[in-house]
C-alpha positions in Angstrom: 16.5 86.3 113.0 16.9 85.5 116.7 16.4 81.8 116.2 18.8 81.2 113.4 20.4 77.7 113.3 23.2 76.2 111.4 20.8 74.9 108.7 19.4 78.5 108.3 23.0 79.7 108.0 23.8 77.2 105.3 20.6 78.0 103.3 20.9 81.8 103.8 21.5 84.2 101.0 25.0 85.2 100.1 24.5 88.7 101.5 23.2 87.4 104.7 26.1 85.0 105.0 28.5 87.9 104.8 26.5 89.7 107.4 26.5 86.7 109.8 30.2 86.2 109.2 31.0 89.8 110.2 28.7 89.5 113.2 30.6 86.4 114.4 33.9 88.3 114.0 32.5 91.1 116.1 31.4 88.8 118.8 34.8 87.0 118.9 36.6 90.4 119.3 34.3 91.6 122.1 34.1 88.4 124.1 36.6 87.8 126.9 35.8 84.1 127.5 36.3 81.0 125.5 39.2 79.4 123.7 38.8 81.8 120.7 39.2 84.9 122.8 41.3 87.4 120.8 42.2 84.9 118.2 41.2 87.2 115.3 40.9 91.0 115.9 39.4 93.2 113.3 41.8 96.1 113.4 42.4 96.7 109.7 40.6 99.7 108.3 40.0 97.8 105.0 37.9 95.2 106.9 35.9 98.0 108.6 35.2 99.7 105.3 34.2 96.3 103.9 31.7 95.7 106.7 30.3 99.2 106.1 29.8 98.6 102.4 28.0 95.3 103.2 25.6 97.1 105.5 24.8 99.7 102.9 24.5 97.2 100.0 22.2 94.7 101.9 18.6 95.8 101.6 17.5 93.5 104.4 19.9 95.0 106.9 18.0 98.1 108.0 18.2 97.6 111.7 21.0 97.1 114.2 19.2 94.8 116.7 19.4 91.7 114.5 23.2 92.1 114.6 23.1 92.2 118.4 20.6 89.3 118.5 23.0 87.3 116.4 25.8 88.0 118.8 23.8 87.0 121.8 22.8 83.8 120.1 26.3 82.9 119.3 27.4 83.7 122.8 24.8 81.4 124.2 25.9 78.6 121.9 29.6 79.3 122.8 28.8 78.9 126.5 27.3 75.5 125.9 30.7 74.3 124.5 32.3 72.0 127.0 35.9 73.1 126.2 35.3 76.9 126.4 36.1 77.3 130.1 39.1 79.4 131.0 42.2 78.0 132.6 45.9 77.6 132.1 45.6 75.1 129.3 43.0 77.2 127.6 45.1 80.3 127.9 48.1 78.5 126.4 45.8 77.1 123.7 44.5 80.6 122.9 48.0 82.0 122.7 49.1 79.3 120.3 46.0 80.0 118.2 46.8 83.7 118.2 50.4 83.1 117.1 49.3 80.6 114.4 46.7 83.0 113.1 49.2 85.9 112.8 51.7 83.6 111.1 49.2 82.4 108.6 48.1 86.0 107.8 51.7 87.1 107.2 52.5 84.0 105.2 49.3 84.4 103.1 50.2 88.1 102.4 53.8 87.2 101.4 52.9 84.3 99.2 49.8 85.9 97.6 50.0 86.2 93.8 47.5 86.9 91.0 44.9 84.2 90.3 45.6 82.4 93.5 43.2 82.0 96.5 44.1 81.2 100.0 41.8 79.7 102.6 42.8 79.8 106.2 40.8 77.7 108.6 40.8 78.4 112.3 39.7 75.4 114.4 38.6 75.5 118.0 38.6 72.7 120.5 35.1 71.2 120.8 33.4 67.9 120.3 30.8 67.9 117.5 30.6 71.7 117.2 31.0 73.6 113.9 34.2 75.2 112.9 34.2 78.9 112.1 36.3 79.7 109.0 37.6 83.0 107.7 37.8 83.5 103.9 40.7 85.7 103.2 40.1 85.8 99.5 36.7 87.3 100.0 38.1 90.1 102.2 40.9 90.8 99.8 38.5 91.0 96.8 36.1 93.3 98.6 38.9 95.5 99.8 40.2 95.7 96.2 37.0 97.5 95.1 34.8 94.6 93.9 31.0 94.5 94.4 30.1 93.6 98.0 27.0 91.7 96.9 28.9 89.3 94.7 28.6 85.7 95.8 31.6 84.8 97.9 33.5 81.6 97.8 31.9 79.3 100.3 34.4 77.9 102.8 34.4 74.2 103.3 33.4 72.8 106.7 36.1 71.1 108.8 35.6 67.5 109.5 37.9 67.4 112.6 37.8 69.8 115.4 41.5 69.2 116.4 43.0 70.4 113.0 45.7 73.0 113.2 45.7 76.2 111.2 46.1 75.3 107.5 47.6 77.5 104.7 46.5 76.2 101.4 47.7 77.6 98.0 45.8 76.5 94.9 46.4 77.4 91.3 43.7 78.3 88.8 43.9 75.0 87.1 43.3 73.1 90.3 40.3 75.3 91.0 38.9 74.7 87.5 40.4 77.9 86.0 42.5 78.2 82.9 45.9 78.9 84.6 49.1 77.3 83.5 51.0 74.6 85.2 54.1 75.6 87.3 57.0 74.1 85.4 59.3 71.8 87.4 63.0 72.1 86.5 64.7 68.8 86.0 68.3 67.9 86.9 70.4 69.1 84.0 72.9 67.0 82.3 75.5 69.8 82.1 75.7 73.5 83.0 77.6 76.6 81.8 78.2 79.3 84.5 80.9 81.7 83.4 79.9 84.4 85.9 80.8 82.1 88.8 84.5 82.0 87.8 84.8 85.2 85.7 87.3 87.1 87.8 89.9 84.4 88.4 89.5 83.1 84.9 90.2 86.5 83.4 93.3 86.9 85.6 94.6 83.5 84.6 94.0 84.4 80.9 96.0 87.6 81.3 98.9 85.8 83.0 98.9 83.1 80.4 98.8 85.6 77.5 101.7 87.7 79.0 103.8 84.6 79.5 103.2 83.3 76.0 104.1 86.8 74.6 107.3 86.7 76.7 108.2 83.3 75.2 107.6 84.6 71.7 109.9 87.5 72.2 112.8 85.3 73.3 112.2 83.0 70.3 113.0 85.9 68.0 116.6 86.8 68.8 116.9 89.8 66.4 113.8 91.4 67.8 114.7 90.8 71.4 118.2 92.2 70.9 117.0 95.4 69.4 114.0 96.2 71.7 113.8 95.8 75.4 111.2 93.3 76.7 109.2 96.1 78.4 108.7 97.9 75.1 107.4 94.7 73.4 105.0 94.0 76.2 103.6 97.5 76.0 103.0 97.1 72.3 101.2 93.8 72.9 99.1 95.6 75.5 98.2 98.4 73.1 97.2 95.9 70.4 94.9 94.1 72.9 93.5 97.4 74.1 92.7 98.5 70.5 90.9 95.2 69.8 88.9 95.4 73.0 88.0 99.1 72.4 86.9 98.8 68.8 85.6 95.2 68.6 83.9 94.8 71.9 81.8 96.7 74.4 84.0 95.6 77.3 85.4 98.5 79.3 88.8 97.3 80.5 90.9 99.3 83.0 93.0 96.5 84.7 95.9 98.7 86.0 94.1 100.3 88.9 96.1 102.0 91.6 95.1 99.4 94.2 95.9 96.5 91.9 99.3 97.9 91.1 100.4 99.0 94.6 99.0 96.0 96.6 99.6 93.1 94.2 102.0 93.9 91.4 104.7 96.1 93.0 105.6 94.2 96.2 107.0 91.0 94.5 109.3 93.2 92.3 110.6 95.2 95.2 111.0 92.2 97.5 113.1 90.4 94.8 115.3 93.4 94.4 115.8 93.9 98.1 116.3 90.3 99.0 119.0 89.7 96.3 120.5 93.1 96.5 124.3 93.2 97.1 124.3 94.6 100.6 127.9 95.7 100.7 127.7 97.7 97.5 124.4 99.3 98.6 125.8 100.5 101.9 129.1 101.5 100.5 127.3 103.8 98.1 124.5 104.8 100.4 125.6 108.5 100.6 125.5 108.9 96.8 122.2 107.1 96.6 120.6 109.3 99.3 122.0 112.4 97.6 120.5 111.4 94.3 117.2 110.1 95.7 116.4 112.9 98.1 118.1 116.1 96.9 117.9 115.1 93.2 114.1 114.3 93.3 113.4 117.6 95.2 115.5 119.5 92.6 113.6 117.9 89.7 110.2 118.6 91.3 111.1 122.3 91.9 112.7 123.0 88.6 110.3 121.1 86.4 107.3 122.5 88.2 108.6 126.0 88.2 109.4 125.9 84.4 106.0 124.4 83.5 104.1 127.0 85.6 106.2 129.8 84.1 105.3 128.6 80.6 101.6 128.4 81.7 101.6 132.1 82.6 102.2 133.0 79.0 98.9 131.2 78.0 100.7 128.7 75.8 98.5 125.8 77.1 95.2 127.5 76.4 92.9 129.3 78.8 90.8 126.3 79.8 93.7 123.9 80.2 96.2 126.0 82.2 96.6 124.3 85.6 97.2 126.2 88.8 100.4 126.3 90.8 99.5 123.5 93.2 98.1 121.4 90.4 101.4 121.8 88.5 103.5 120.7 91.5 101.2 117.8 92.2 101.9 116.6 88.7 105.6 117.1 88.8 105.8 115.3 92.2 104.8 112.1 90.5 106.5 112.5 87.2 110.0 113.5 88.5 110.8 110.3 90.3 112.8 107.5 88.7 110.7 104.3 88.4 112.2 101.1 90.0 110.2 98.8 87.7 111.4 100.4 84.5 115.0 100.7 85.7 115.0 97.0 86.7 113.5 96.0 83.3 116.2 97.9 81.3 119.3 97.7 83.5 119.2 94.0 84.0 119.3 93.6 80.2 122.3 95.9 79.6 124.4 94.5 82.5 126.2 97.6 83.5 128.8 97.5 86.3 127.8 97.0 89.9 128.4 100.6 91.1 126.5 102.2 88.3 123.6 99.7 88.7 123.4 100.1 92.4 123.4 103.9 92.3 120.6 104.2 89.7 118.5 101.3 91.2 119.1 102.5 94.8 117.9 106.0 93.7 114.8 104.5 92.2 114.0 102.7 95.4 114.8 105.4 98.0 113.1 108.3 96.1 109.8 106.6 96.8 109.8 108.2 100.2 110.3 111.6 98.6 107.6 110.9 96.0 105.1 109.8 98.6 105.7 112.8 100.8 105.7 115.3 98.0 102.6 113.8 96.3 100.5 113.8 99.5 101.8 117.2 100.5 100.8 118.8 97.2 97.5 116.9 97.2 96.8 118.3 100.7 97.8 121.8 99.7 95.6 121.6 96.6 92.6 120.5 98.7 93.2 123.2 101.3 93.9 125.9 98.7 97.1 127.9 98.3 95.6 130.9 100.0 94.7 128.9 103.1 98.2 127.3 103.6 99.9 128.4 106.8 103.5 127.9 107.9 102.4 125.0 110.2 101.3 123.1 107.1 104.7 123.6 105.5 106.6 122.5 108.6 104.3 119.4 108.9 105.0 118.5 105.3 108.8 118.7 105.8 108.6 116.7 109.0 106.5 114.1 107.4 109.3 113.2 105.0 111.5 112.0 107.9 108.5 110.1 109.4 107.7 108.4 106.1 111.3 107.5 105.3 112.5 106.5 108.7 109.2 104.9 109.7 109.1 102.7 106.6 112.8 101.7 107.1 112.2 100.8 110.8 109.1 98.8 110.0 111.0 96.8 107.4 113.9 96.1 109.7 111.6 95.0 112.6 109.7 92.6 110.3 113.0 91.2 109.0 114.2 90.5 112.6 110.9 88.8 113.3 111.2 86.6 110.3 114.6 85.5 111.3 113.3 84.8 114.8 110.4 82.7 113.5 112.6 80.7 111.1 114.9 79.7 114.0 112.2 77.2 115.1 111.4 75.7 111.7 114.0 73.0 111.6 111.2 70.3 111.9 108.9 71.9 109.3 111.2 72.9 106.5 108.4 72.9 104.0 106.8 76.1 105.4 110.0 78.2 105.5 109.4 80.0 102.3 105.8 80.9 103.4 107.2 83.0 106.3 109.6 84.9 104.0 106.8 85.8 101.5 104.0 86.5 104.0 106.0 88.5 106.5 107.7 90.6 103.9 104.2 91.4 102.4 102.9 92.2 105.9 105.8 94.6 106.3 104.7 96.4 103.1 101.1 96.5 104.2 102.0 97.6 107.7 103.9 100.6 106.3 100.9 101.5 104.1 98.6 101.4 107.1 100.5 104.3 108.7 100.9 106.1 105.3 104.7 105.4 105.3 106.9 104.2 102.5 105.9 100.6 101.7 108.7 100.3 99.1 111.3 101.2 101.8 109.7 98.8 104.2 109.8 95.8 102.0 113.3 96.7 100.6 114.9 96.8 104.1 112.9 93.8 105.2 114.4 91.8 102.3 117.9 93.2 103.2 117.5 92.2 106.8 116.1 88.7 106.0 119.0 88.0 103.7 121.5 88.3 106.6 119.7 86.2 109.1 117.0 84.0 107.5 119.5 82.4 105.0 121.4 80.9 108.0 118.2 79.3 109.4 116.5 77.8 106.4 117.6 74.8 104.4 119.2 74.7 101.0 116.0 73.5 99.4 114.0 76.4 101.0 116.7 78.8 99.7 116.3 77.4 96.2 112.5 77.6 96.5 112.6 81.2 97.7 115.0 82.2 95.0 113.1 80.9 92.0 109.6 81.7 93.5 110.7 85.3 93.9 112.2 85.5 90.5 109.0 84.0 89.0 106.7 86.3 90.9 108.7 89.5 90.1 109.1 88.6 86.4 105.4 87.8 86.1 104.3 91.0 87.8 106.7 93.0 85.7 105.3 91.4 82.5 101.7 92.0 83.5 102.4 95.6 84.6 103.8 96.6 81.2 101.0 94.8 79.3 98.3 96.4 81.5 100.0 99.7 80.9 99.5 99.3 77.2 95.9 98.1 77.6 95.0 101.0 79.9 96.4 103.5 77.3 93.5 102.9 74.9 90.5 104.8 76.0 88.4 107.9 75.1 89.3 109.9 78.2 92.5 111.4 77.0 93.0 115.2 76.7 96.0 115.9 74.5 97.8 119.2 74.9 100.8 119.3 72.6 102.7 122.1 74.3 102.2 120.7 77.7 103.4 117.2 76.6 106.4 118.4 74.7 107.5 120.8 77.4 107.1 118.2 80.1 109.3 115.7 78.2 111.9 118.4 77.5 112.1 119.7 81.0 112.2 116.1 82.5 115.2 115.3 80.3 117.1 118.6 80.7 116.7 119.0 84.4 117.6 115.3 84.9 120.9 115.9 83.2 121.6 119.1 85.2 120.7 117.4 88.5 123.0 114.5 87.9 125.9 116.7 86.9 125.6 118.9 89.9 125.0 116.2 92.4 127.8 113.9 91.2 130.2 116.8 91.4 129.3 117.0 95.1 129.4 113.2 95.6 132.8 112.8 93.9 134.4 115.0 96.6 133.8 112.3 99.1 134.0 109.2 97.0 137.0 106.9 96.6 135.8 105.6 93.2 134.8 108.7 91.2 131.9 108.7 88.9 133.2 109.4 85.4 131.5 111.4 82.7 130.3 108.2 81.0 128.8 107.0 84.3 127.0 110.4 84.7 125.6 110.1 81.1 124.3 106.6 81.8 122.8 107.8 85.1 121.1 110.7 83.3 119.9 108.6 80.4 118.7 105.8 82.8 116.2 108.0 84.6 113.2 106.1 83.3 109.5 106.7 84.3 107.1 103.9 84.5 104.0 102.4 86.1 104.5 104.1 89.5 103.9 107.5 87.9 100.9 106.1 86.0 99.3 104.6 89.1 99.8 107.8 91.1 98.3 110.0 88.5 95.2 107.8 88.5 94.8 108.6 92.2 94.3 112.3 91.5 90.8 113.5 92.4 89.1 114.9 89.3 86.8 117.1 91.4 89.8 118.9 92.9 92.2 118.9 89.9 90.2 119.7 86.7 93.1 118.9 84.4 93.4 115.3 85.6 92.8 113.8 82.1 95.4 116.0 80.6 97.9 114.9 83.3 97.1 111.2 82.6 97.7 111.7 78.9 101.0 113.5 79.6 102.2 110.9 82.0 101.6 108.1 79.5 103.5 110.2 76.9 106.5 110.6 79.2 106.5 106.9 80.1 106.4 105.9 76.4 109.2 108.4 75.6 111.5 107.1 78.4 110.8 103.4 78.0 110.8 103.3 74.2 113.3 105.9 73.1 115.8 105.8 76.0 115.2 102.1 76.7 115.9 101.1 73.1 118.9 103.3 72.6 120.6 102.8 76.0 122.0 99.4 75.1 123.9 100.5 71.9 125.1 103.6 73.7 126.5 101.6 76.5 128.4 99.5 73.9 129.6 102.6 72.0 130.8 104.3 75.1 132.6 101.2 76.4 130.8 101.3 79.8 132.2 98.7 82.2 130.0 95.7 82.4 129.1 93.6 85.4 131.2 90.5 86.2 128.9 88.2 88.0 130.8 85.6 89.9 131.3 84.6 93.5 134.4 85.9 95.2 137.0 83.3 95.8 138.3 82.4 99.3 141.4 84.4 98.8 139.4 87.5 97.8 137.2 87.1 100.8 140.1 86.8 103.2 141.8 89.9 101.8 138.5 91.8 101.8 137.9 91.0 105.4 141.5 91.8 106.3 141.3 95.2 104.6 138.1 96.0 106.4 139.7 95.4 109.8 142.8 97.3 108.8 140.9 100.4 107.6 138.7 100.3 110.7 141.9 100.3 112.9 143.4 103.2 110.9 140.2 105.2 111.2 140.2 104.5 115.0 143.8 105.6 115.4 143.2 108.7 113.3 140.1 109.5 115.3 137.7 109.5 112.3 134.5 107.7 112.4 134.2 106.5 108.8 132.4 103.8 106.8 134.8 101.1 107.8 134.6 102.0 111.5 130.8 102.0 111.5 130.7 98.6 109.7 133.2 97.1 112.1 131.2 98.3 115.2 128.0 96.9 113.7 129.7 93.6 113.0 130.8 93.3 116.6 127.4 94.2 117.9 125.7 91.8 115.5 128.0 88.9 116.3 127.6 89.4 120.0 123.9 90.1 120.5 121.7 89.7 117.4 123.0 86.6 115.7 123.0 84.4 118.8 119.4 85.4 119.4 118.1 84.9 115.9 120.3 82.2 114.3 119.7 78.6 115.5 123.2 77.0 115.2 125.7 79.7 115.0 128.8 77.5 115.0 127.4 75.2 112.4 126.5 78.2 110.2 130.1 79.5 110.3 131.4 76.1 109.2 128.9 75.9 106.4 129.8 79.4 105.2 133.5 78.3 105.3 132.7 75.2 103.2 130.8 77.3 100.7 134.0 79.2 100.0 136.2 76.1 100.0 134.3 73.8 97.6 137.4 71.7 96.8 137.9 70.5 100.4 134.1 70.0 100.7 134.0 67.8 97.6 137.0 65.8 98.6 135.7 65.3 102.1 132.4 64.1 100.7 134.1 61.6 98.4 136.4 60.3 101.2 133.4 59.7 103.4 131.3 57.9 100.8 134.0 55.7 99.3 135.5 53.1 101.7 138.4 52.0 99.6 141.4 54.3 99.2 141.6 56.6 96.3 144.3 58.6 94.6 144.0 62.0 96.2 146.1 63.7 93.5 143.9 62.3 90.7 140.7 63.1 92.6 141.9 66.7 93.3 142.7 67.3 89.6 139.4 65.9 88.4 137.5 67.9 91.0 139.4 71.1 90.0 138.4 70.5 86.4 134.8 69.9 87.4 134.8 73.0 89.6 136.3 75.2 86.9 133.8 73.9 84.4 130.9 74.7 86.8 132.3 78.2 87.5 132.5 78.9 83.8 129.0 77.6 83.3 
């Protein structure tokens, strides 16, 4: 055993070959000299158990000295190798071999699969010497519980001593086994991958379907004159929801709160704020604030108290009677007038400007009250009614002013910034609409970051931009902004009502007849009472009194819509156990107000002879007299010593013309001239004709023709 040679090693029995392989591994791990020092260390417990089983299974291995003799023989042969001396190059070579061996072991483990054998050859530097090889498949098979005496796979001998570490993967068929070929995928002629574009494709289909439905409504005049567009879109959405629910397994809930508040609502409110008649809005601001703030709080208190009082009688059932905070959480979102529904209905009936601005302004500004009351009741519900302290109540009342005033301030600041940016866009006119859209949207998101009223922010941002941005941008940009905003708001409004119908059809509804009926009744009754009481207070300070007919339209126009539905979806089901009942009741109230009141309000307006809107631009004479009356009334208020509406407007105009407009508007003198020409179109047309036509023309004939053309355009 002490004089074994390579020929003896090749002709040895399989068991002896295993023993000699293990002996060589032990020698390599214990030797500190040579290029293979530390290249492979036997640290795995599986390998140790494998060596122990070999020693027990080999009948010829009864003594330990042959193992030691073999190690000494190998050490002598290693010393005779000419390239086994230490040194810097040998140390670097040893480190490289260690890294390569570790990499191959890891790669072989990661790439190992059934019916696949891996052979890793470790080559040392030496001329004419044999190369020691480690068979990983043998070790793995032995560690897996196979018989240690089974004949291992004999490792091939390396022909070159300078070969690097080789990782070789072979299939069963290459080794002579019966494995299958690995199939190679060829380049396809065409592919279908719907999942890659699923989300944008579905969004596009929804928008296309809603637009086609809207076209279909306008192609049927009788149907369109009877039913509002919002009602028809909800019906289409319900039909689509029924088809999806009963004919497919697709669970569709497209109208999520984030989708509604972040993507659908901002274009609608921006369009309303940007094109809002500012003078009418600020002239009626006192009445609007009275209806929005005091009226909404009155409705929340009265509706919530009435519903809770009815619940004490047990009329809702023992398991479905909500608590006090749960009731007020529900009434805080159901009492507010919805701006989307009001816009959809009031723009079709074309009531007079004062009535329109009061109802629509209320629906915009009551958002601050709704946000504060909703979050206040949600916080009190989470805290628990017994744990509410006076500090929480004072914090809730103070948060109203922070939410309202903070949202307004954010919108005004972003409006001024938009005007300042558009002052420098005279050389890049094409990007002017981008600033208006993006900065208004950022104002909305900025308010939402601080939990303030995003609706107030984007409304006052649009009002501010209207005063300053219009003077900086070109006429083409103004046209682009106008039609793009109208397109976005109309599309969002269409999708909202259709999604509302789709989201209605599900199996999560909890119907409580008494709760639904009483909620609808209390919303209608207390809306009428609130309007009557508050208009009686407002008429004491108004020059143009609100008549009984106007009060009826204001009461009947208190519609609920998608804002209430999106808010009720935000209710935490773990805190409020009756969430599904609240969702069902909210949908019932929305359907009642949109369908019943929305369908009947148009014929009622005609029957009651409500004054309609007269949409036309004021003439130059009207503008001059209007400005003259403003200055006259401001002077009278100043003489009397009363600071009224005209005095405040006059002071703001002076401050605006002296400080703000010179800073924001690019060419202030040119802007004044353009505004003057806008109100004197006859002189502008005549001047344009005289400049472009060199030969003299009959001014009288030209003036008559231009007057006819202008009157025809005005009528159109």
